[in-house]
VMD Tcl script that draws the C-alpha trace (Angstrom):
set ca {
  {-54.60 -50.12 92.45}
  {-50.87 -48.53 91.23}
  {-49.92 -45.13 91.83}
  {-47.46 -43.10 89.83}
  {-44.68 -40.90 90.96}
  {-44.60 -37.20 89.69}
  {-41.52 -36.05 87.89}
  {-39.21 -33.96 90.23}
  {-39.89 -30.44 89.38}
  {-36.83 -27.99 89.85}
  {-36.72 -25.91 92.66}
  {-37.68 -21.92 92.68}
  {-34.07 -20.89 93.55}
  {-32.89 -23.22 90.78}
  {-34.59 -21.18 87.90}
  {-34.24 -18.28 89.46}
  {-30.53 -18.20 89.16}
  {-30.81 -19.22 85.24}
  {-32.84 -16.23 84.81}
  {-30.23 -14.18 86.50}
  {-27.49 -15.72 84.34}
  {-29.18 -14.70 81.24}
  {-30.47 -11.75 82.16}
  {-26.65 -10.25 83.07}
  {-25.72 -11.59 79.43}
  {-27.73 -9.12 77.85}
  {-26.62 -5.40 77.56}
  {-28.54 -3.12 79.65}
  {-29.92 -0.49 78.04}
  {-28.38 2.26 79.80}
  {-28.47 6.16 78.61}
  {-24.82 6.10 77.41}
  {-25.74 3.20 75.50}
  {-28.61 4.53 73.61}
  {-26.91 7.84 73.41}
  {-23.93 6.40 71.79}
  {-26.43 4.32 69.17}
  {-28.28 7.70 68.37}
  {-25.19 9.43 67.34}
  {-23.78 6.38 65.40}
  {-26.98 6.55 63.36}
  {-26.80 10.10 62.79}
  {-22.98 10.26 62.04}
  {-24.31 7.54 59.38}
  {-26.73 9.40 58.05}
  {-24.58 12.20 57.78}
  {-22.31 10.68 55.69}
  {-24.17 9.32 53.12}
  {-26.23 12.44 52.32}
  {-23.05 14.43 52.87}
  {-21.70 12.08 49.74}
  {-25.01 11.83 47.85}
  {-24.88 15.93 48.05}
  {-21.50 16.77 47.68}
  {-21.95 17.60 43.63}
  {-24.95 19.05 44.22}
  {-24.19 21.26 46.90}
  {-20.74 22.24 45.29}
  {-22.68 23.97 42.23}
  {-25.71 25.25 44.56}
  {-23.06 26.87 46.89}
  {-21.52 28.78 43.20}
  {-22.09 32.36 42.11}
  {-23.66 33.19 38.80}
  {-20.54 34.51 37.53}
  {-18.82 30.78 38.66}
  {-20.97 28.67 37.20}
  {-20.44 30.80 34.05}
  {-16.65 30.44 34.14}
  {-17.13 26.47 34.54}
  {-19.67 26.31 31.48}
  {-17.21 28.42 29.25}
  {-14.38 26.44 30.74}
  {-16.27 22.81 29.62}
  {-17.21 24.71 25.96}
  {-13.34 25.43 25.57}
  {-12.53 21.23 26.10}
  {-15.29 20.38 24.35}
  {-13.94 22.77 21.13}
  {-10.23 21.31 22.12}
  {-11.11 18.03 22.07}
  {-13.17 18.41 18.95}
  {-10.00 20.19 17.47}
  {-7.86 17.21 18.46}
  {-10.39 14.74 16.82}
  {-10.23 16.69 13.66}
  {-6.54 16.96 13.61}
  {-6.61 13.02 14.43}
  {-8.45 12.92 11.47}
  {-6.69 14.92 9.08}
  {-3.71 12.76 10.08}
  {-5.34 9.75 9.13}
  {-6.43 10.90 5.88}
  {-3.43 12.28 5.38}
  {-1.53 8.73 6.00}
  {-3.81 7.35 3.67}
  {-3.41 9.45 0.98}
  {0.16 9.47 1.38}
  {0.03 5.38 1.21}
  {-2.47 5.40 -2.24}
  {0.13 8.28 -3.61}
  {3.20 6.29 -2.31}
  {1.92 2.92 -4.34}
  {0.92 5.01 -7.03}
  {4.30 6.28 -7.75}
  {5.83 3.00 -7.39}
  {3.52 2.00 -9.68}
  {4.40 4.34 -12.15}
  {8.09 4.19 -11.62}
  {7.93 0.59 -12.27}
  {6.41 1.14 -15.80}
  {8.63 3.60 -16.61}
  {11.67 1.05 -15.66}
  {9.73 -1.68 -17.52}
  {9.44 0.87 -20.81}
  {13.08 1.92 -20.08}
  {14.16 -1.66 -19.64}
  {12.89 -2.99 -23.45}
  {14.50 0.49 -24.87}
  {17.12 -0.35 -23.87}
  {16.98 -4.29 -24.73}
  {17.69 -5.68 -21.46}
  {14.95 -7.48 -21.26}
  {12.64 -9.80 -23.39}
  {9.30 -8.27 -24.89}
  {6.52 -9.54 -26.58}
  {3.51 -8.31 -28.45}
  {1.94 -7.78 -31.85}
  {4.02 -7.07 -34.70}
  {5.67 -8.46 -37.68}
  {8.19 -10.85 -38.94}
  {10.20 -9.29 -41.85}
  {12.20 -12.23 -44.09}
  {14.62 -11.05 -46.20}
  {16.24 -13.70 -48.87}
  {19.31 -12.82 -50.14}
  {20.50 -15.12 -52.75}
  {22.74 -12.67 -55.07}
  {24.18 -11.24 -51.70}
  {22.71 -7.69 -52.80}
  {21.62 -6.78 -49.24}
  {24.00 -4.40 -47.75}
  {24.18 -2.67 -44.31}
  {22.61 0.52 -45.20}
  {19.72 -1.08 -46.44}
  {18.91 -3.29 -43.61}
  {19.64 0.15 -41.71}
  {16.75 1.97 -43.83}
  {14.11 -1.12 -42.91}
  {15.05 -0.57 -39.22}
  {14.52 3.26 -39.57}
  {11.15 3.06 -41.49}
  {10.15 0.47 -38.89}
  {11.14 2.78 -35.61}
  {9.35 6.16 -37.60}
  {6.12 3.30 -38.02}
  {6.43 3.02 -33.93}
  {8.29 0.01 -33.84}
  {9.17 -0.88 -29.97}
  {11.46 -3.70 -29.93}
  {13.47 -5.06 -32.54}
  {16.01 -7.88 -33.56}
  {17.60 -8.87 -36.02}
  {18.78 -12.66 -36.24}
  {19.15 -13.06 -32.64}
  {20.66 -9.53 -32.18}
  {18.71 -6.82 -30.07}
  {18.70 -3.34 -31.89}
  {18.81 -0.15 -29.63}
  {19.70 3.11 -30.25}
  {23.33 2.63 -30.45}
  {23.04 -0.24 -32.76}
  {25.37 0.25 -35.51}
  {25.32 -1.92 -38.94}
  {28.31 -2.59 -40.98}
  {29.01 -5.00 -44.45}
  {31.44 -7.63 -43.58}
  {32.52 -10.72 -45.67}
  {29.93 -11.69 -47.25}
  {27.16 -10.56 -44.50}
  {26.51 -7.88 -42.07}
  {27.83 -6.97 -38.68}
  {25.32 -5.69 -36.23}
  {27.03 -3.89 -33.49}
  {30.30 -5.94 -34.34}
  {28.22 -9.38 -34.56}
  {28.14 -10.70 -38.12}
  {24.94 -11.96 -39.51}
  {23.82 -13.84 -42.81}
  {21.09 -14.35 -45.15}
  {18.08 -15.04 -44.47}
  {17.55 -12.11 -42.29}
  {14.53 -12.06 -40.09}
  {13.33 -8.99 -38.71}
  {11.15 -9.31 -35.62}
  {9.44 -5.99 -34.67}
  {6.95 -5.16 -31.97}
  {4.32 -2.57 -32.61}
  {0.89 -2.09 -34.38}
  {1.32 -4.90 -36.90}
  {-1.00 -3.54 -39.76}
  {1.01 -0.22 -39.75}
  {4.33 -1.43 -39.26}
  {3.42 -4.11 -42.62}
  {2.40 -1.09 -44.26}
  {5.54 0.83 -43.64}
  {7.54 -1.90 -44.90}
  {5.60 -2.37 -48.67}
  {4.89 1.65 -49.24}
  {6.29 2.07 -52.51}
  {9.94 2.87 -52.91}
  {10.10 1.44 -49.23}
  {12.19 -1.38 -47.77}
  {10.42 -4.72 -49.78}
  {10.89 -2.96 -53.45}
  {14.97 -2.11 -52.51}
  {15.39 -5.62 -51.84}
  {13.71 -7.12 -54.67}
  {15.63 -4.24 -56.81}
  {18.80 -6.14 -55.93}
  {17.80 -9.60 -56.53}
  {16.12 -10.61 -53.02}
  {13.05 -11.60 -51.59}
  {11.04 -9.83 -48.70}
  {7.97 -11.38 -47.06}
  {6.16 -9.60 -44.19}
  {3.92 -11.40 -42.22}
  {1.62 -9.25 -39.55}
  {1.06 -11.41 -36.35}
  {-0.87 -11.10 -33.15}
  {2.46 -12.02 -31.23}
  {5.88 -11.85 -31.39}
  {8.70 -11.82 -29.45}
  {11.97 -10.35 -28.97}
  {13.85 -12.76 -26.76}
  {17.72 -11.43 -27.97}
  {18.82 -9.02 -24.64}
  {21.53 -6.44 -25.10}
  {24.27 -6.11 -22.37}
  {24.16 -2.54 -21.28}
  {27.74 -1.03 -19.98}
  {28.57 1.55 -17.81}
  {29.32 4.93 -19.23}
  {33.16 6.00 -18.44}
  {32.63 9.66 -18.73}
  {28.71 10.65 -18.30}
  {27.12 11.37 -14.98}
  {23.19 11.60 -14.34}
  {22.66 15.61 -13.50}
  {21.10 15.88 -9.58}
  {17.73 17.09 -10.40}
  {17.18 20.39 -8.87}
  {15.72 20.87 -5.26}
  {13.00 23.05 -4.17}
  {13.14 25.46 -0.97}
}
mol new
graphics top color blue
foreach p $ca { graphics top sphere $p radius 0.5 }
foreach p [lrange $ca 0 end-1] q [lrange $ca 1 end] { graphics top cylinder $p $q radius 0.2 }
display resetview
């Protein structure tokens, strides 16, 4: 018969020592500790409540006239901001309008410049018009006859004209010269090919009216042929010289 030996049990003195050590490590609930804890909690709640109620209490403590003054100030600030918004919108619209006006002015100026360049003969031109061909087997066509043809074309609305590769402009002059005709000093000979841009039917009718250019050419033994075309090209250019004496008059300024 075997017997078992029971495990040793801790002595009462050893357990009591550990219990005393754990109890010593815990804070003792003294009156001072409890009072400090309650004060800390109360202070925390007071601060939170104060932060939450600051704005409300600030308005609640104001008198009626002070509230009215605050409302008036808010209204004034709102009106001022509305005015500033309107001013900014007006500035924006004005800038847009100025930009559009500037673009339109530039476009109009460019169109005017192009028109003046065509009239001055400094750029080529293309459009509907006529080609008038004058043959002169008997040398009867003179400078005055060509000048008459040019005047008739201008009266009929010709916008650009060239004769035998010479651009005809406002200061162009004609003169008889050695069996031919000098146009602004440049000699040309028959056949004289006149190219004019404008309304083709109107220009052609102007050349063929009774007693007009074609009749005058035939009366001196020449032949005149007029052809209206949808597109003709005036490619001859005129060199523009700087005026020696004339100067533009400054535009009047408005104050």
